[in-house]
Backbone bond lengths (Angstrom), bond angles and torsions (degrees), N, CA, C in turn:
res aa  C-N    CA-C-N  psi(-1)  N-CA   C-N-CA  omega(-1)  CA-C   N-CA-C  phi
1 X - - - 1.458 - - 1.527 108.65 -
2 X 1.326 116.04 129.70 1.460 120.50 -178.83 1.517 109.50 -130.69
3 X 1.336 114.76 160.21 1.453 120.40 175.43 1.521 108.99 -80.50
4 X 1.326 116.66 132.33 1.454 121.00 176.90 1.513 108.79 -127.78
5 X 1.329 116.38 136.54 1.453 120.97 178.92 1.513 110.02 -91.48
6 X 1.326 116.19 141.62 1.454 120.21 171.75 1.523 108.20 -130.49
7 X 1.316 114.97 141.75 1.457 121.02 -176.86 1.524 110.24 -84.16
8 X 1.329 116.23 134.83 1.461 119.54 173.92 1.524 109.04 -119.39
9 X 1.313 115.52 147.97 1.461 122.25 179.31 1.529 107.99 -134.17
10 X 1.340 116.64 116.28 1.467 121.89 -176.82 1.529 109.51 -123.74
11 X 1.327 115.80 148.57 1.462 119.77 176.33 1.522 109.16 -153.56
12 X 1.331 116.23 138.78 1.462 121.37 177.88 1.527 108.71 -159.17
13 X 1.314 115.71 156.88 1.467 121.38 179.11 1.523 110.10 -103.56
14 X 1.323 114.86 140.52 1.465 118.99 175.11 1.534 109.30 -74.50
15 X 1.330 115.25 160.46 1.460 120.84 -179.31 1.522 109.59 -127.27
16 X 1.346 114.86 178.47 1.464 120.27 -174.52 1.529 112.45 -55.33
17 X 1.352 116.56 -37.74 1.469 119.14 -176.42 1.530 112.86 -68.56
18 X 1.339 116.38 -12.05 1.468 119.66 178.97 1.533 112.36 -87.74
19 X 1.338 116.87 -3.38 1.468 120.07 -179.08 1.533 110.68 -57.19
20 X 1.341 116.06 127.31 1.452 121.61 177.38 1.523 114.94 84.00
21 X 1.347 117.31 -6.99 1.464 119.57 179.07 1.531 110.22 -81.46
22 X 1.327 115.20 155.18 1.464 120.70 177.97 1.527 109.88 -75.27
23 X 1.336 114.89 154.88 1.462 120.60 -179.71 1.525 111.47 -56.61
24 X 1.358 117.80 -44.42 1.463 118.96 -177.58 1.531 111.51 -64.39
25 X 1.352 117.09 -33.13 1.457 119.95 177.20 1.529 111.20 -70.70
26 X 1.320 115.79 -38.51 1.460 120.32 -177.91 1.525 111.30 -67.80
27 X 1.347 117.67 -44.96 1.469 118.81 -178.99 1.533 110.74 -66.34
28 X 1.331 116.81 -31.98 1.471 119.57 176.52 1.530 110.53 -64.84
29 X 1.333 116.24 -34.34 1.460 120.61 178.71 1.535 111.29 -75.46
30 X 1.327 116.15 -39.35 1.469 120.49 -176.59 1.527 112.88 -76.37
31 X 1.329 116.28 -32.10 1.467 120.47 -174.93 1.537 109.88 -125.16
32 X 1.325 117.66 69.68 1.476 121.27 -172.79 1.533 114.27 -69.71
33 X 1.332 117.35 -10.51 1.468 119.56 -179.92 1.526 112.17 -74.16
34 X 1.334 117.14 -10.64 1.468 120.86 -176.62 1.524 109.88 -118.18
35 X 1.319 115.85 145.26 1.461 120.47 -176.32 1.528 110.85 -68.01
36 X 1.339 114.96 154.48 1.462 119.94 177.73 1.531 111.46 -60.80
37 X 1.324 115.94 -38.27 1.471 118.94 -179.32 1.519 111.16 -66.60
38 X 1.349 117.07 -39.82 1.464 120.20 178.85 1.524 110.60 -66.74
39 X 1.341 117.05 -42.29 1.463 120.42 179.34 1.535 111.12 -63.81
40 X 1.331 116.53 -40.21 1.468 118.89 178.09 1.528 110.80 -66.23
41 X 1.312 116.33 -37.85 1.467 121.02 176.72 1.531 110.13 -59.44
42 X 1.342 116.15 -42.10 1.468 120.01 179.25 1.527 111.44 -67.43
43 X 1.337 116.98 -36.93 1.469 119.45 176.80 1.524 110.01 -60.67
44 X 1.324 116.73 -50.09 1.467 121.18 -177.21 1.522 112.11 -64.38
45 X 1.340 116.58 -27.08 1.468 120.89 -179.63 1.522 112.37 -84.83
46 X 1.336 117.27 -2.64 1.461 119.98 -179.99 1.516 114.26 82.41
47 X 1.338 116.60 17.34 1.469 120.48 -179.00 1.524 113.31 -87.54
48 X 1.334 117.09 -5.84 1.461 121.05 -178.45 1.530 108.84 -110.41
49 X 1.345 115.34 126.96 1.462 120.87 179.31 1.520 110.51 -112.79
50 X 1.313 114.87 141.19 1.469 122.05 173.53 1.519 106.95 -113.79
51 X 1.328 115.47 115.79 1.469 121.43 -175.51 1.528 112.05 53.57
52 X 1.341 114.78 40.91 1.458 120.68 174.46 1.511 116.08 86.14
53 X 1.322 117.58 -4.97 1.468 121.18 -179.24 1.519 110.06 -113.78
54 X 1.356 118.25 131.84 1.468 120.06 178.83 1.529 111.45 -57.94
55 X 1.324 116.38 138.28 1.466 121.86 176.58 1.522 107.64 -126.43
56 X 1.326 116.99 119.25 1.461 121.45 -175.73 1.537 111.79 -109.52
57 X 1.327 116.23 17.71 1.468 121.12 -178.47 1.530 108.41 -112.45
58 X 1.351 117.58 101.00 1.467 119.80 -177.52 1.525 113.80 -57.86
59 X 1.342 116.63 -29.73 1.470 120.34 -174.40 1.528 113.00 -88.53
60 X 1.347 117.44 1.65 1.467 119.38 -178.98 1.528 110.20 -61.88
61 X 1.348 115.91 133.89 1.454 121.29 -176.22 1.532 111.00 -81.21
62 X 1.322 115.39 141.00 1.452 122.69 178.45 1.529 110.07 -98.79
63 X 1.335 116.08 155.09 1.466 120.67 -178.65 1.521 112.94 -107.23
64 X 1.348 116.72 -10.25 1.456 119.73 177.43 1.513 114.93 97.17
65 X 1.337 117.42 6.25 1.467 119.37 178.94 1.531 111.29 -133.06
66 X 1.346 115.72 33.72 1.461 120.61 -178.01 1.531 111.17 -101.73
67 X 1.329 114.76 156.36 1.467 121.57 166.12 1.532 107.02 -105.76
68 X 1.312 115.91 121.24 1.470 121.09 -178.03 1.516 108.61 -110.09
69 X 1.340 115.18 128.10 1.467 120.27 179.81 1.520 109.91 -126.26
70 X 1.316 115.29 150.18 1.463 122.09 179.30 1.521 108.51 -129.04
71 X 1.324 116.69 127.69 1.466 122.78 172.36 1.517 106.42 -124.62
72 X 1.317 117.39 112.20 1.463 119.41 -174.28 1.519 110.81 -152.50
73 X 1.322 114.67 169.24 1.453 121.02 175.37 1.518 108.79 -112.30
74 X 1.331 115.97 140.89 1.460 119.95 174.65 1.521 108.87 -121.15
75 X 1.321 114.56 144.07 1.458 120.73 -179.37 1.527 110.05 -89.06
76 X 1.309 116.07 135.50 1.453 121.36 177.57 1.530 108.93 -130.44
77 X 1.329 115.70 145.82 1.451 119.82 173.86 1.530 108.83 -80.88
78 X 1.309 116.62 117.35 1.461 120.88 -176.66 1.520 109.29 -130.05
79 X 1.316 116.94 137.50 1.461 121.49 174.85 1.528 107.87 -90.27
80 X 1.321 116.44 117.80 1.453 120.91 179.50 1.525 110.00 -106.57
81 X 1.304 115.15 148.89 1.455 122.10 -175.25 1.526 110.96 -87.24
82 X 1.334 116.67 137.24 1.465 120.99 172.20 1.527 108.84 -73.27
83 X 1.335 116.16 131.30 1.466 120.54 -179.14 1.523 109.41 -131.82
84 X 1.316 115.28 136.14 1.474 121.23 -178.34 1.522 109.71 -79.23
85 X 1.323 115.46 80.96 1.466 122.27 178.68 1.527 107.57 -106.29
86 X 1.312 116.86 129.28 1.470 120.89 -176.84 1.524 110.43 -65.45
87 X 1.318 115.97 134.50 1.457 122.14 178.37 1.528 110.18 -118.43
88 X 1.325 116.58 143.35 1.464 121.88 173.83 1.528 106.69 -89.69
89 X 1.330 115.77 95.07 1.465 121.11 -175.23 1.526 109.62 -91.34
90 X 1.319 115.39 119.58 1.465 121.92 -178.52 1.528 110.68 -86.88
91 X 1.338 116.44 -35.13 1.467 121.55 -178.16 1.523 107.75 -157.23
92 X 1.338 116.00 145.28 1.462 119.85 176.16 1.526 110.05 -154.04
93 X 1.327 116.24 136.88 1.462 121.53 169.09 1.533 107.26 -141.01
94 X 1.322 117.88 -161.44 1.464 120.52 -175.43 1.521 112.93 -71.23
95 X 1.345 116.72 -18.25 1.466 120.42 -172.68 1.518 114.53 -108.40
96 X 1.325 116.51 -37.34 1.465 119.34 -173.19 1.528 111.57 -136.01
97 X 1.313 113.18 162.84 1.459 122.17 178.41 1.527 106.35 -136.54
98 X 1.336 116.79 128.40 1.461 120.87 175.63 1.517 107.37 -111.12
99 X 1.336 116.24 122.92 1.464 118.87 -179.95 1.523 110.23 -119.52
100 X 1.319 114.49 154.67 1.464 122.26 173.36 1.525 106.13 -105.11
101 X 1.319 116.27 100.89 1.467 121.14 -173.27 1.525 111.25 -75.75
102 X 1.323 117.45 131.93 1.464 119.72 175.09 1.525 111.25 -81.01
103 X 1.317 116.60 166.84 1.459 120.60 172.07 1.526 108.98 -66.02
104 X 1.304 116.19 155.41 1.466 124.26 175.15 1.525 113.12 73.62
105 X 1.333 118.01 13.40 1.463 120.54 174.73 1.525 108.58 -107.89
106 X 1.332 115.51 116.28 1.466 121.22 177.77 1.524 108.66 -77.14
107 X 1.331 117.09 140.40 1.465 120.80 -177.40 1.529 111.37 -77.06
108 X 1.345 117.52 -50.99 1.471 123.02 -176.95 1.514 111.29 -115.12
109 X 1.335 118.42 142.90 1.471 119.19 169.79 1.528 110.23 -60.15
110 X 1.313 115.10 148.21 1.456 120.26 178.67 1.512 109.23 -172.08
111 X 1.305 115.90 -167.19 1.463 120.25 -178.84 1.526 110.04 -57.32
112 X 1.329 116.07 123.10 1.460 121.09 179.36 1.511 114.23 85.63
113 X 1.327 117.45 -10.68 1.477 121.68 179.83 1.523 108.71 -139.36
114 X 1.323 116.78 72.20 1.455 120.80 -176.56 1.521 112.66 -77.44
115 X 1.322 117.47 -21.89 1.465 120.74 177.52 1.522 109.04 -150.04
116 X 1.336 115.85 -174.57 1.454 119.66 -177.49 1.520 113.40 72.08
117 X 1.342 116.61 23.02 1.467 121.05 -176.55 1.531 111.02 -104.11
118 X 1.331 115.11 172.15 1.459 120.33 175.66 1.521 110.32 -58.54
119 X 1.329 117.20 -40.60 1.463 120.12 179.47 1.522 111.27 -58.25
120 X 1.340 117.54 -44.33 1.461 120.86 177.75 1.523 111.36 -60.98
121 X 1.325 116.53 -39.36 1.463 121.31 179.27 1.527 111.08 -65.89
122 X 1.337 116.84 -40.10 1.464 120.86 -179.62 1.529 111.43 -65.91
123 X 1.325 116.94 -37.90 1.457 120.27 178.87 1.523 111.19 -61.08
124 X 1.325 117.28 -30.91 1.464 120.86 177.96 1.519 111.78 -82.01
125 X 1.335 116.09 -37.59 1.471 120.04 -176.12 1.528 112.48 -75.06
126 X 1.341 116.62 -36.24 1.468 122.11 -179.29 1.530 107.11 -126.12
127 X 1.323 118.16 89.51 1.477 121.13 -172.20 1.523 115.11 -53.72
128 X 1.331 118.77 -33.88 1.468 120.70 -177.18 1.530 113.24 -85.90
129 X 1.317 116.78 1.81 1.472 118.90 -173.83 1.525 111.83 -72.22
130 X 1.339 117.03 -11.61 1.465 118.71 176.55 1.527 112.03 -68.61
131 X 1.333 117.13 -11.88 1.467 121.12 176.49 1.527 111.77 -82.36
132 X 1.328 116.51 -11.48 1.462 121.70 179.45 1.531 108.49 -98.75
133 X 1.343 118.53 133.17 1.470 119.84 179.25 1.524 112.04 -52.89
134 X 1.340 115.94 138.25 1.465 122.86 179.97 1.526 112.47 57.61
135 X 1.328 115.97 27.10 1.470 121.69 -179.85 1.524 111.55 53.12
136 X 1.329 115.91 35.20 1.462 120.71 173.88 1.508 115.41 81.86
137 X 1.322 118.23 -0.52 1.464 120.52 -178.50 1.529 108.88 -72.98
138 X 1.318 115.58 123.11 1.465 121.84 -173.82 1.529 111.33 -97.11
139 X 1.320 116.88 -37.71 1.465 121.45 179.13 1.524 107.94 -144.96
140 X 1.318 116.14 164.49 1.457 120.19 -174.11 1.527 111.78 -114.31
141 X 1.320 114.52 158.57 1.459 122.55 163.36 1.525 106.56 -123.53
142 X 1.335 116.42 144.68 1.459 119.42 176.33 1.526 110.04 -59.12
143 X 1.323 115.81 158.42 1.465 122.09 -178.11 1.523 112.23 -49.04
144 X 1.325 117.75 -45.03 1.465 121.02 -173.76 1.522 113.75 -98.41
145 X 1.327 118.07 5.97 1.461 121.37 173.53 1.523 108.73 -89.15
146 X 1.317 116.15 134.28 1.465 121.19 179.83 1.524 110.41 -99.70
147 X 1.348 115.29 165.98 1.454 119.13 169.58 1.510 116.22 120.25
148 X 1.334 114.84 -161.58 1.457 123.16 -164.88 1.526 113.80 -82.39
149 X 1.331 114.42 135.81 1.459 122.84 173.66 1.522 108.80 -137.24
150 X 1.338 116.39 146.56 1.453 120.44 174.45 1.527 108.64 -105.98
151 X 1.331 115.32 140.36 1.465 122.53 177.15 1.520 108.02 -125.16
152 X 1.336 116.51 134.09 1.467 121.30 177.71 1.523 109.53 -90.21
153 X 1.317 117.03 131.59 1.466 120.93 -179.47 1.525 112.56 -92.34
154 X 1.338 116.94 -12.02 1.468 121.26 178.80 1.524 109.38 -133.78
155 X 1.313 116.08 160.17 1.464 120.43 178.96 1.531 112.11 -64.18
156 X 1.357 119.88 -44.13 1.468 118.69 177.04 1.525 112.32 -59.88
157 X 1.327 117.08 -39.12 1.465 120.22 178.67 1.522 110.64 -63.65
158 X 1.332 116.25 -41.79 1.458 119.44 -179.87 1.529 111.23 -63.93
159 X 1.328 116.21 -43.69 1.464 120.38 178.93 1.525 110.53 -58.43
160 X 1.326 116.65 -43.71 1.462 122.80 -179.44 1.535 110.72 -63.93
161 X 1.325 116.57 -44.76 1.468 120.78 -176.76 1.532 111.66 -70.72
162 X 1.336 117.05 -39.64 1.461 120.22 177.32 1.526 110.05 -61.44
163 X 1.323 116.68 -39.32 1.464 120.73 177.49 1.529 110.53 -62.41
164 X 1.331 117.32 -40.64 1.469 120.30 178.23 1.531 111.17 -63.92
165 X 1.322 116.44 -36.89 1.463 119.95 176.99 1.519 111.10 -65.73
166 X 1.326 115.69 -47.27 1.466 120.29 -175.01 1.518 112.27 -68.55
167 X 1.337 117.07 -31.68 1.469 120.53 179.42 1.530 111.64 -92.24
168 X 1.331 116.86 5.75 1.471 123.86 176.01 1.522 112.82 63.72
169 X 1.326 116.48 28.31 1.463 121.08 176.41 1.528 109.82 -81.47
170 X 1.330 116.16 -43.30 1.464 120.23 178.41 1.527 109.25 -62.42
171 X 1.328 116.08 134.77 1.463 121.00 -177.19 1.519 110.11 -109.42
172 X 1.341 116.20 127.45 1.463 121.70 178.51 1.525 109.32 -127.36
173 X 1.325 115.59 123.81 1.462 120.49 179.78 1.524 110.05 -121.86
174 X 1.317 115.46 143.17 1.452 122.74 -174.95 1.523 110.39 -126.61
175 X 1.328 115.64 159.24 1.457 121.43 167.46 1.511 108.32 -120.59
176 X 1.337 115.52 144.62 1.457 120.34 -178.41 1.518 109.74 -148.16
177 X 1.318 115.61 156.79 1.459 121.66 169.17 1.519 106.66 -111.18
178 X 1.345 115.98 120.98 1.458 120.55 -176.49 1.521 110.18 -114.17
179 X 1.316 114.95 158.71 1.456 121.09 176.15 1.520 110.31 -76.70
180 X 1.332 116.23 144.16 1.450 121.47 178.43 1.518 112.33 89.49
181 X 1.316 116.45 155.58 1.464 122.14 178.98 1.517 109.56 -96.64
182 X 1.322 116.37 112.80 1.465 121.02 179.26 1.524 110.03 -77.17
183 X 1.307 115.39 144.44 1.466 120.22 177.90 1.529 110.23 -78.24
184 X 1.334 116.53 -42.38 1.467 121.47 -177.55 1.515 108.98 -161.48
185 X 1.337 115.20 174.87 1.453 120.31 176.71 1.517 110.84 -74.89
186 X 1.326 115.09 179.81 1.457 118.90 -179.05 1.509 111.86 177.88
187 X 1.312 115.09 -157.45 1.465 122.40 -176.43 1.521 108.67 -141.67
188 X 1.318 115.55 138.54 1.467 120.81 172.79 1.526 107.27 -113.63
189 X 1.313 115.73 119.59 1.456 122.26 178.07 1.522 106.68 -121.96
190 X 1.336 115.91 91.37 1.460 120.88 -174.65 1.519 109.43 -147.39
191 X 1.334 118.52 126.47 1.477 121.66 -176.12 1.527 111.92 -65.59
192 X 1.325 115.82 146.32 1.460 121.74 -177.52 1.525 109.99 -121.25
193 X 1.332 115.18 135.48 1.459 121.31 176.91 1.514 109.86 -143.26
194 X 1.311 116.41 178.81 1.463 121.73 179.09 1.533 109.74 -64.33
195 X 1.329 116.82 137.28 1.462 121.52 177.86 1.531 109.63 -60.49
196 X 1.321 116.93 142.94 1.466 120.68 -173.08 1.522 113.16 -68.48
197 X 1.334 118.09 -26.57 1.473 119.94 -178.07 1.524 114.06 -123.78
198 X 1.332 117.79 -25.39 1.468 120.79 -178.40 1.528 109.14 -101.26
199 X 1.331 115.66 106.69 1.464 121.56 -169.19 1.525 113.56 -59.73
200 X 1.345 117.43 -34.66 1.462 120.18 -175.72 1.526 112.33 -92.20
201 X 1.321 117.91 0.93 1.457 121.61 -176.86 1.526 111.17 -105.60
202 X 1.319 114.88 155.28 1.456 121.87 171.82 1.529 108.33 -110.79
203 X 1.329 116.23 167.03 1.463 120.11 -179.24 1.522 109.22 -157.46
204 X 1.326 115.74 159.17 1.466 119.59 170.55 1.525 107.29 -70.54
205 X 1.335 115.85 121.10 1.467 121.82 -177.19 1.522 109.44 -136.56
206 X 1.299 115.69 139.88 1.465 120.94 -177.86 1.522 111.93 -57.75
207 X 1.344 116.66 -36.23 1.459 120.77 -178.39 1.528 112.33 -94.34
208 X 1.333 117.53 12.16 1.455 121.10 -178.95 1.521 112.73 -76.54
209 X 1.322 114.68 -177.55 1.461 120.53 178.86 1.529 109.69 -85.57
210 X 1.349 117.63 145.88 1.465 119.74 -179.54 1.526 111.61 -55.42
211 X 1.327 116.40 139.30 1.461 121.54 -179.58 1.526 109.09 -147.41
212 X 1.336 115.98 128.99 1.468 121.42 -177.44 1.525 109.40 -131.63
213 X 1.334 116.31 127.24 1.463 122.80 178.35 1.521 108.98 -128.45
214 X 1.332 116.62 126.27 1.462 122.07 172.93 1.530 108.36 -97.96
215 X 1.334 116.97 145.90 1.465 119.06 177.08 1.526 110.16 -145.85
216 X 1.332 114.88 149.80 1.466 120.72 174.77 1.522 108.78 -139.79
217 X 1.316 114.63 153.62 1.460 120.96 -176.64 1.522 110.51 -82.98
218 X 1.328 116.09 127.96 1.467 121.37 172.17 1.523 109.83 -91.53
219 X 1.341 116.14 -46.29 1.464 120.45 -178.30 1.521 109.12 -156.33
220 X 1.349 115.29 135.90 1.468 120.89 178.22 1.524 109.80 -99.46
221 X 1.332 115.28 143.58 1.457 121.90 174.31 1.528 107.93 -126.46
222 X 1.330 117.10 179.81 1.472 117.53 -172.77 1.525 112.71 -70.91
223 X 1.327 117.34 -27.28 1.462 118.88 -179.71 1.524 112.18 -136.98
224 X 1.331 117.25 10.40 1.463 122.02 -177.90 1.525 109.37 -145.87
225 X 1.323 115.82 166.40 1.465 121.55 176.08 1.524 109.22 -141.33
226 X 1.330 115.79 133.19 1.467 122.48 173.61 1.523 106.50 -90.72
227 X 1.329 117.30 119.49 1.463 121.09 -173.92 1.522 111.59 -123.90
228 X 1.315 114.22 156.05 1.470 123.77 171.36 1.516 106.75 -110.46
229 X 1.326 117.44 132.63 1.455 121.39 -176.28 1.521 110.69 -126.38
230 X 1.322 116.02 146.33 1.462 121.26 177.24 1.524 108.74 -129.10
231 X 1.331 115.30 129.32 1.459 120.94 -179.22 1.519 111.52 -91.18
232 X 1.325 116.43 133.69 1.461 120.50 166.30 1.523 109.83 -91.61
233 X 1.331 115.40 -32.56 1.459 121.83 179.25 1.525 108.11 -122.25
234 X 1.314 117.23 172.00 1.457 120.22 -177.13 1.517 112.49 -131.38
235 X 1.325 116.99 59.13 1.458 120.24 179.52 1.528 110.56 -76.89
236 X 1.324 115.81 154.86 1.457 121.02 177.33 1.529 110.28 -56.67
237 X 1.341 116.00 128.40 1.474 123.12 177.87 1.534 112.24 59.57
238 X 1.332 118.00 26.33 1.468 120.41 -170.69 1.522 113.56 -55.29
239 X 1.336 117.62 -52.90 1.465 120.17 -177.19 1.526 110.25 -63.30
240 X 1.323 117.06 -42.57 1.457 120.93 -178.86 1.529 110.83 -62.01
241 X 1.325 116.64 -43.01 1.467 121.26 -180.00 1.524 110.91 -68.50
242 X 1.335 116.91 -46.69 1.460 120.21 -176.87 1.523 112.70 -66.26
243 X 1.332 117.90 -40.05 1.459 119.37 179.06 1.529 111.09 -67.54
244 X 1.335 117.02 -38.01 1.463 119.88 176.01 1.533 110.48 -65.91
245 X 1.324 116.15 -35.72 1.464 121.74 -179.06 1.529 111.62 -62.45
246 X 1.336 117.12 -35.31 1.470 119.98 178.69 1.528 111.62 -95.62
247 X 1.335 116.06 18.75 1.469 123.65 173.86 1.519 113.60 68.84
248 X 1.330 117.01 28.19 1.460 122.20 174.45 1.531 109.30 -130.86
249 X 1.330 117.81 63.64 1.469 119.74 -178.12 1.518 112.46 -64.06
250 X 1.326 115.63 155.59 1.459 120.72 -179.50 1.525 110.74 -67.33
251 X 1.313 115.52 144.58 1.462 120.88 171.38 1.530 108.10 -62.91
252 X 1.324 116.38 139.01 1.460 121.03 177.32 1.509 114.49 77.12
253 X 1.338 117.68 21.97 1.464 120.95 -176.91 1.530 110.56 -127.16
254 X 1.337 117.22 72.91 1.471 119.26 -177.94 1.521 113.53 -63.00
255 X 1.336 118.02 -24.16 1.465 120.54 -179.75 1.525 111.13 -59.28
256 X 1.321 117.38 -37.19 1.460 121.12 -178.74 1.531 113.00 -116.21
257 X 1.322 116.61 -17.64 1.464 119.45 -176.72 1.508 115.14 -100.75
258 X 1.335 116.45 -11.37 1.456 119.02 -179.84 1.519 112.60 76.51
259 X 1.312 115.35 -158.13 1.460 122.87 -174.81 1.535 111.25 -65.61
260 X 1.331 115.96 144.01 1.461 121.61 178.09 1.524 110.45 -59.21
261 X 1.335 116.06 130.74 1.464 121.43 177.45 1.521 108.93 -111.73
262 X 1.342 116.11 115.19 1.458 120.46 179.42 1.522 109.72 -89.06
263 X 1.339 117.28 132.34 1.466 119.48 176.17 1.531 111.23 -60.15
264 X 1.309 116.96 147.47 1.457 123.01 -179.75 1.529 111.05 -55.54
265 X 1.317 116.84 132.18 1.457 121.08 175.98 1.522 114.47 75.73
266 X 1.351 117.78 16.98 1.467 120.19 -179.58 1.526 110.46 -61.89
267 X 1.324 116.25 139.27 1.461 120.46 174.29 1.528 109.01 -69.68
268 X 1.337 115.15 159.95 1.468 118.81 177.75 1.526 110.89 -59.21
269 X 1.338 115.34 -39.12 1.461 119.80 -178.76 1.526 110.99 -63.32
270 X 1.350 116.57 -44.80 1.462 120.31 -179.70 1.530 110.73 -67.48
271 X 1.333 116.84 -40.89 1.461 120.76 178.08 1.528 110.73 -60.56
272 X 1.311 116.67 -40.87 1.467 120.76 179.29 1.520 111.24 -67.31
273 X 1.341 116.64 -34.79 1.466 120.58 177.27 1.527 110.45 -63.03
274 X 1.332 116.93 -46.10 1.466 120.58 179.47 1.524 111.18 -65.76
275 X 1.331 116.49 -42.97 1.469 119.83 179.46 1.527 111.36 -64.97
276 X 1.329 115.99 -33.07 1.460 120.15 -175.19 1.511 114.71 -83.05
277 X 1.342 116.79 -8.74 1.475 119.32 179.04 1.525 107.25 -86.35
278 X 1.331 115.64 94.13 1.463 120.30 -168.02 1.522 113.65 -102.96
279 X 1.315 116.77 38.40 1.468 121.91 170.16 1.513 107.65 -148.43
280 X 1.345 117.00 162.10 1.461 117.62 177.49 1.528 109.71 -67.21
281 X 1.321 115.59 135.84 1.468 121.45 -177.33 1.522 109.51 -80.11
282 X 1.331 115.85 75.96 1.466 122.20 -174.36 1.520 109.50 -140.18
283 X 1.341 115.50 132.08 1.462 121.62 -175.75 1.523 109.59 -139.12
284 X 1.338 116.75 128.11 1.473 122.19 175.84 1.525 107.93 -79.00
285 X 1.325 116.51 98.71 1.463 121.83 -167.27 1.522 114.63 -89.23
286 X 1.337 117.36 -27.05 1.467 119.63 -176.48 1.522 110.50 -146.28
287 X 1.329 114.52 139.76 1.468 121.54 179.04 1.520 108.18 -135.05
288 X 1.331 116.69 128.59 1.463 121.58 179.11 1.522 109.50 -131.54
289 X 1.350 115.95 138.58 1.461 120.03 -178.73 1.531 110.34 -162.04
290 X 1.329 114.75 165.19 1.457 120.26 172.60 1.525 108.49 -85.80
291 X 1.328 116.63 128.91 1.455 119.84 179.23 1.531 108.67 -61.28
292 X 1.327 117.93 131.73 1.473 120.28 -173.29 1.525 115.08 -64.67
293 X 1.339 118.64 -18.11 1.467 120.82 179.71 1.521 112.22 -107.45
294 X 1.340 116.61 -47.36 1.470 119.98 -175.81 1.521 112.53 -87.35
295 X 1.338 118.08 -16.49 1.460 124.51 -176.93 1.525 112.12 65.74
296 X 1.315 116.97 17.02 1.464 121.13 177.57 1.530 109.08 -78.48
297 X 1.349 116.40 137.02 1.467 120.81 175.51 1.530 108.29 -78.17
298 X 1.317 116.29 119.94 1.461 121.51 -174.16 1.526 110.28 -123.55
299 X 1.321 115.85 144.81 1.463 121.72 -179.48 1.521 109.82 -132.78
300 X 1.322 115.77 136.48 1.464 121.70 175.31 1.523 108.54 -126.23
301 X 1.334 115.40 149.11 1.452 120.90 177.45 1.523 109.33 -129.70
302 X 1.317 115.45 148.07 1.466 121.38 177.45 1.516 108.19 -129.65
303 X 1.334 117.79 123.33 1.470 119.94 -179.27 1.525 111.15 -64.44
304 X 1.320 115.89 158.11 1.459 120.29 177.62 1.529 110.32 -57.32
305 X 1.322 117.98 139.45 1.464 120.00 176.06 1.521 110.38 -66.83
306 X 1.319 116.51 158.42 1.456 121.66 -172.86 1.519 112.62 -59.52
307 X 1.335 118.33 -35.76 1.468 118.43 -178.23 1.525 111.67 -66.21
308 X 1.346 117.76 -35.07 1.467 119.75 177.10 1.517 111.51 -74.41
309 X 1.338 117.36 -35.56 1.469 120.51 175.86 1.525 109.54 -59.83
310 X 1.334 116.66 -47.06 1.460 121.43 -179.77 1.527 111.14 -63.76
311 X 1.327 116.94 -39.76 1.461 121.20 178.79 1.525 111.08 -62.80
312 X 1.332 117.16 -47.38 1.461 120.74 -179.13 1.527 110.62 -66.40
313 X 1.336 117.63 -37.54 1.468 120.52 175.60 1.525 110.67 -59.87
314 X 1.330 116.59 -41.34 1.458 121.27 -179.78 1.525 111.39 -66.70
315 X 1.333 116.90 -41.16 1.464 121.54 177.56 1.532 110.22 -65.24
316 X 1.322 116.30 -39.12 1.464 121.10 178.49 1.534 110.83 -64.18
317 X 1.333 116.57 -41.77 1.463 120.85 179.33 1.527 110.52 -65.73
318 X 1.321 117.33 -40.12 1.460 121.06 177.06 1.527 111.07 -60.41
319 X 1.334 116.23 -39.02 1.466 120.76 179.65 1.527 110.98 -68.97
320 X 1.321 117.45 -36.84 1.470 120.67 176.79 1.524 110.70 -60.99
321 X 1.329 116.44 -38.09 1.461 121.25 -177.72 1.526 111.45 -72.57
322 X 1.332 116.79 -44.60 1.465 120.87 -171.38 1.525 114.28 -100.31
323 X 1.325 117.53 -17.69 1.456 119.61 -175.26 1.512 111.43 81.26
324 X 1.313 116.66 157.06 1.471 120.64 -172.35 1.526 112.36 -83.34
325 X 1.341 117.76 -13.20 1.462 120.14 -176.27 1.524 113.45 -101.83
326 X 1.334 117.06 2.41 1.462 119.66 -174.24 1.519 113.04 -85.54
327 X 1.315 116.09 -4.99 1.472 117.96 -173.53 1.510 111.55 -111.77
């Protein structure tokens, strides 16, 4: 039995009788299926919006003409099936497991992906891991992001690793191909929260959670840049949101990058390569942490997957043909 999150989306309008009542009292009246403590927790976490804007003040008075919406996750006890799914295991001992996740592998079961996930694979590979919350999964990668993840095989190991994540000791570095030619590396320090209208999207929001991404240029091309990124925080879709925020969205990421933009004069072959790359060009290339038992500082690296190697080769060839200043 493992904890599984499910997304809920609620919306209701206040009425005349709510005039002068506090927000926490009003949401308790509008959404009676949820406990007052849970609703207050969601208010404080910024999951409750009043007229489209997050409100984190439970005592804020209502006027009776508001639209109140809630976007939140709730934990449910769910029995998941162990499935013999092949894993690319980079390192394993009694405490931890380091895997190189392929594209198209969902980490947690959820809506539309009830099985065939990394969690199902872990339940088969480590039979006792069902005793560890979330089957030992400490951090996530998006379905189409490739690369390194650490899994805790015991509860003490998980506690130790979660602490390293929260205190920003664990180091995670990524490689990506982004649209546009970057001048130099830099830092994005911009809070991230749930998008105001798109339930499955995140966005830079003033009331969001702190998020910091460092990036440096590996190689420049005429209309793209190969970058190395390092996370200080681990917000949902952080790199994708931050790169789009600075106008350099990831290649293959229409959710945050919008419509495909072909460089001027692209050959049919190059255009087809860009159109055919149907996932975000993002790879978790390096993971470093203190071993939860030995306290040894350990680092693992995973080479770029073949589809990203081929993509970057194609972008490099396009730049050789057109030059870096023609775009």
